[in-house]
C-alpha positions as CSV (number, residue, x, y, z in Angstrom):
1,M,0.0,0.0,0.0
2,A,1.3,3.4,-0.8
3,D,2.1,5.9,1.9
4,T,1.5,9.5,1.7
5,V,3.9,12.1,3.1
6,D,2.4,15.1,4.9
7,A,3.8,18.6,5.2
8,R,6.4,19.6,7.5
9,G,9.7,21.1,7.1
10,T,12.9,20.1,8.8
11,A,16.1,18.7,7.1
12,G,15.4,15.0,6.2
13,E,11.8,15.3,7.0
14,P,8.7,15.9,4.7
15,A,8.4,19.4,3.4
16,H,5.6,21.3,1.7
17,K,4.8,18.6,-1.0
18,D,2.3,15.7,-0.8
19,V,4.1,12.8,-2.0
20,A,2.9,9.2,-2.4
21,L,5.6,6.9,-1.6
22,L,5.8,3.5,-3.4
23,G,5.0,0.3,-1.6
24,A,5.6,-3.3,-2.5
25,T,2.4,-3.5,-4.5
26,E,3.2,-0.4,-6.5
27,L,6.6,-1.5,-7.2
28,R,5.6,-4.8,-8.6
29,E,2.9,-3.0,-10.8
30,L,5.5,-0.5,-12.2
31,A,7.8,-3.5,-12.9
32,A,5.1,-5.5,-14.6
33,D,4.2,-2.4,-16.9
34,L,7.8,-2.0,-17.9
35,G,8.3,-5.6,-18.4
36,L,11.2,-5.5,-15.9
37,R,12.6,-8.6,-14.4
38,P,15.2,-7.3,-11.5
39,T,18.7,-8.6,-12.2
40,K,21.4,-9.5,-9.9
41,K,23.9,-8.3,-12.4
42,L,22.6,-4.6,-12.0
43,G,22.0,-5.2,-8.3
44,Q,18.3,-4.4,-8.8
45,N,16.8,-4.8,-5.3
46,F,14.3,-2.1,-4.8
47,V,13.3,-0.6,-1.4
48,H,9.4,-0.9,-0.9
49,D,9.2,0.2,2.9
50,A,8.2,3.9,3.7
51,N,9.9,3.9,7.1
52,T,13.2,2.9,5.5
53,V,12.9,5.6,2.8
54,R,12.2,8.2,5.4
55,R,15.1,6.8,7.6
56,I,17.5,7.4,4.8
57,S,16.3,10.8,4.0
58,R,16.5,11.6,7.8
59,L,20.2,10.3,8.0
60,A,21.1,12.3,5.0
61,G,19.9,15.4,6.6
62,V,18.6,16.8,3.2
63,G,15.9,19.5,2.9
64,A,15.1,22.6,1.0
65,G,18.2,24.3,-0.5
66,D,20.1,21.0,-0.9
67,T,20.8,19.1,-4.3
68,V,21.0,15.4,-3.9
69,L,22.9,13.3,-6.3
70,E,21.0,10.0,-6.2
71,V,22.8,6.9,-8.0
72,G,20.6,4.1,-9.0
73,P,17.1,5.4,-8.4
74,G,15.5,2.3,-10.0
75,L,11.6,2.6,-9.9
76,G,11.8,5.7,-7.7
77,S,11.1,4.6,-4.1
78,L,13.9,6.8,-2.7
79,T,13.7,9.4,-5.2
80,L,10.2,10.2,-4.0
81,G,11.3,10.4,-0.5
82,L,14.1,12.7,-1.2
83,L,11.8,14.9,-3.0
84,A,9.5,15.0,-0.1
85,T,12.1,16.7,2.0
86,G,12.0,19.7,-0.3
87,A,15.4,18.9,-1.7
88,D,16.2,19.0,-5.5
89,V,17.3,15.6,-6.9
90,T,19.6,14.8,-9.7
91,A,19.1,11.0,-10.4
92,V,21.7,9.0,-12.2
93,E,20.3,5.8,-13.7
94,V,22.2,3.4,-15.9
95,D,19.2,1.5,-17.1
96,G,17.6,3.6,-20.0
97,T,14.1,2.1,-19.4
98,L,14.2,3.2,-15.8
99,A,15.6,6.6,-16.5
100,E,13.0,7.2,-19.0
101,R,10.1,6.1,-16.7
102,L,11.2,8.0,-13.6
103,P,9.9,11.5,-14.5
104,T,6.4,9.9,-15.1
105,T,6.3,8.2,-11.9
106,V,7.4,11.5,-9.9
107,T,4.7,13.5,-12.0
108,A,1.9,10.9,-10.8
109,R,2.9,10.6,-7.4
110,A,4.6,14.0,-6.5
111,L,3.3,16.5,-8.9
112,G,4.6,19.5,-7.1
113,A,8.0,18.0,-6.9
114,A,8.3,17.2,-10.5
115,G,10.3,20.2,-11.3
116,S,12.7,19.4,-8.6
117,L,14.0,16.4,-10.4
118,V,16.6,16.0,-13.2
119,V,17.4,12.5,-14.6
120,H,20.6,11.5,-16.4
121,T,21.1,8.1,-18.1
122,A,24.7,7.5,-17.3
123,D,27.2,5.0,-15.5
124,A,28.0,6.7,-12.3
125,Q,31.5,5.5,-12.5
126,R,32.0,7.5,-15.5
127,L,29.9,10.6,-14.5
128,R,31.8,14.0,-14.6
129,R,31.1,17.6,-13.4
130,A,30.6,18.8,-17.0
131,D,27.8,16.0,-17.4
132,L,25.5,17.9,-15.0
133,T,23.6,21.1,-15.0
134,T,23.5,20.9,-11.3
135,T,26.0,21.2,-8.3
136,P,25.2,18.3,-5.9
137,T,25.7,18.8,-2.1
138,S,24.8,15.3,-1.0
139,L,24.9,11.9,-2.2
140,V,22.3,9.3,-1.5
141,A,22.6,5.9,-3.1
142,N,21.5,2.1,-2.8
143,L,24.6,0.5,-4.4
144,P,25.5,-3.0,-5.4
145,Y,28.2,-4.5,-3.5
146,N,30.5,-5.0,-6.4
147,V,30.5,-1.2,-7.5
148,A,29.9,0.6,-4.1
149,V,33.4,1.6,-3.1
150,P,34.5,2.5,-6.7
151,V,31.3,4.6,-7.2
152,V,31.5,6.5,-3.7
153,L,35.3,7.2,-4.2
154,H,35.0,8.5,-7.9
155,L,31.9,10.8,-7.0
156,L,33.6,12.1,-3.9
157,A,36.7,13.1,-6.1
158,E,34.8,14.4,-9.0
159,F,32.1,16.4,-7.0
160,P,34.0,18.3,-4.2
161,S,30.6,20.2,-3.6
162,I,29.3,16.9,-2.0
163,T,29.8,17.4,1.8
164,R,27.8,14.4,3.0
165,A,26.5,11.1,1.9
166,V,24.3,8.1,3.0
167,V,24.8,4.9,1.0
168,M,23.1,1.5,1.3
169,V,25.5,-1.2,0.8
170,Q,26.0,-4.9,1.7
171,A,26.8,-5.2,5.4
172,E,30.3,-6.6,4.7
173,V,31.0,-3.5,2.5
174,A,29.9,-1.0,5.1
175,D,32.3,-2.9,7.6
176,R,35.2,-2.3,5.3
177,M,34.4,1.3,4.5
178,V,34.3,2.5,8.2
179,A,37.1,0.2,9.6
180,A,39.8,1.9,11.7
181,P,43.6,1.0,11.4
182,G,44.4,-2.4,13.0
183,S,40.9,-3.9,12.3
184,R,40.8,-7.3,10.5
185,V,38.6,-5.8,7.7
186,Y,40.7,-2.4,7.4
187,G,42.1,-1.9,3.9
188,V,42.1,-0.1,0.8
189,P,38.5,1.2,0.9
190,S,38.9,2.4,4.6
191,V,42.0,4.3,4.0
192,K,40.8,5.9,0.6
193,L,37.4,6.9,2.0
194,A,39.3,8.5,5.1
195,W,41.1,10.6,2.7
196,F,37.9,12.6,2.0
197,G,36.4,12.6,5.5
198,E,34.5,10.5,8.2
199,A,32.6,7.3,7.6
200,R,30.5,5.8,10.1
201,K,27.9,2.9,10.0
202,V,24.6,4.2,11.0
203,G,22.4,1.3,10.9
204,A,21.4,-2.2,9.7
205,V,18.7,-2.6,6.9
206,P,16.7,-5.8,7.1
207,R,16.3,-7.9,3.9
208,S,12.5,-7.8,4.1
209,V,12.4,-4.0,2.8
210,F,13.6,-5.0,-0.5
211,W,12.0,-6.5,-3.7
212,P,13.1,-8.9,-4.6
213,V,14.5,-9.9,-1.1
214,P,18.5,-10.1,-1.4
215,N,20.4,-13.0,-0.1
216,V,22.9,-10.6,1.8
217,D,22.4,-8.3,4.9
218,S,22.7,-4.6,4.1
219,A,23.6,-1.4,6.1
220,L,23.6,2.3,5.9
221,V,26.8,4.3,6.0
222,R,26.9,7.9,6.6
223,F,29.8,9.9,5.4
224,D,30.9,13.6,6.1
225,R,33.6,15.3,4.1
226,Q,36.3,16.8,6.3
227,H,38.9,19.6,5.3
228,R,41.8,18.8,7.2
229,D,44.9,21.2,7.5
230,Q,47.4,20.5,4.4
231,P,51.0,19.5,5.0
232,A,53.8,21.9,4.3
233,V,54.5,19.9,0.9
234,E,51.1,18.9,-0.5
235,A,50.6,15.1,-1.0
236,H,48.3,14.7,-3.9
237,R,45.6,12.3,-3.6
238,E,46.8,10.1,-6.7
239,A,50.2,9.7,-5.0
240,V,48.8,8.7,-1.7
241,F,46.3,6.1,-3.2
242,A,49.1,4.6,-5.3
243,L,51.0,4.1,-1.9
244,V,48.0,2.6,-0.3
245,D,47.5,0.2,-3.3
246,A,51.2,-0.8,-3.0
247,A,51.1,-1.4,0.7
248,F,47.9,-3.6,0.8
249,A,48.7,-5.5,-2.6
250,Q,50.9,-7.8,-0.3
251,R,49.1,-7.4,2.9
252,R,51.0,-9.8,5.1
253,K,54.4,-8.2,4.2
254,T,56.1,-5.4,6.2
255,L,55.9,-2.0,4.5
256,R,59.7,-2.2,3.9
257,A,59.1,-5.4,1.7
258,A,55.8,-4.4,0.2
259,L,57.1,-1.1,-1.0
260,G,60.3,-2.2,-2.0
261,A,59.5,-2.8,-5.7
262,R,58.0,0.6,-6.0
263,F,61.1,2.4,-4.6
264,G,63.9,0.2,-6.1
265,S,64.8,-1.9,-3.1
266,A,63.7,-2.6,0.6
267,A,66.5,-0.3,1.8
268,R,65.4,2.7,-0.2
269,A,61.7,2.0,1.1
270,A,62.8,1.9,4.7
271,E,64.7,5.2,4.4
272,L,61.5,7.0,3.2
273,L,59.4,5.4,5.7
274,D,61.9,6.4,8.6
275,A,61.8,10.0,7.3
276,A,58.1,9.9,7.4
277,G,58.1,8.7,11.1
278,I,56.8,5.3,10.2
279,D,58.1,1.9,11.3
280,P,59.6,0.0,8.3
281,G,58.5,-3.1,10.0
282,A,54.9,-2.2,10.3
283,R,52.4,-3.4,7.8
284,G,49.9,-1.5,5.8
285,E,47.0,-2.2,7.9
286,Q,48.5,-0.4,10.8
287,L,48.7,2.9,9.1
288,G,46.0,5.5,8.9
289,V,45.6,7.8,6.0
290,A,47.6,10.6,7.7
291,D,50.7,8.1,7.8
292,F,50.3,7.5,3.9
293,R,50.2,11.2,3.4
294,R,53.3,11.8,5.4
295,L,55.0,9.1,3.4
296,A,54.0,10.6,0.0
297,V,55.4,14.0,1.2
298,Q,58.8,12.4,1.8
299,V,58.5,10.7,-1.7
300,A,57.9,14.0,-3.4
301,R,60.6,15.7,-1.4
302,H,63.1,13.0,-2.1
303,P,62.2,11.4,-5.6
């Protein structure tokens, strides 16, 4: 059964528009009308629970004055919830059939919000600033596990205007995104996301809120961009990320050994690590993003 959003007005909550959210019945009817059979390849598990939609909008803290970049709107469940807050939504959908239908669904169920929606048919991993006519301030997405981290990292790098995000991902992916140094699941995603700011897990999502029901658990990750003080010699993101990749490519090796090939020898790697105040006998999983940044500074100073 559809749920109608009433008029209120704080960030993340219903604003001035009456919006009929999509329930399980409406989702199935839409899919049948489009001849759509959800596929695992595209990670098509659509949210049909109104409370989950409201929860995501609330955690994202969006409202009037915000422009939300929504990745993978699908049949429009979350799109309607975001529009209900009074925010503008730029939806990026790789499936052309779904992208074409979304404005019709919004017009039918949220007529007053139809002018606040822009739809792009595109692969989010290839999206560029020049592709959009809007400047997104927030990112909200329901992401398949196999593209979740690459999509988030690409969009944070490409759109510095995005200051916060809420993404729904597989629970194991969420754990890796928010892990701290020393954790068993700490790795490349953890470090690279920390470059941009702070990520934290803000809740679990039951399988029952999706259609079709997935065979994995999901979780919500909230991200807030942080503008940290820059070191005296700037370590560019690409240089830092290259070091992160090298350090974790051979996770069980010490940094001296793991970075030896990159710097010509283990001895040279040890020199640079010492100069950065990092124990050459440590492993990549023990370093935070600030450590990798200091190392990149030393590499830039002593090429």
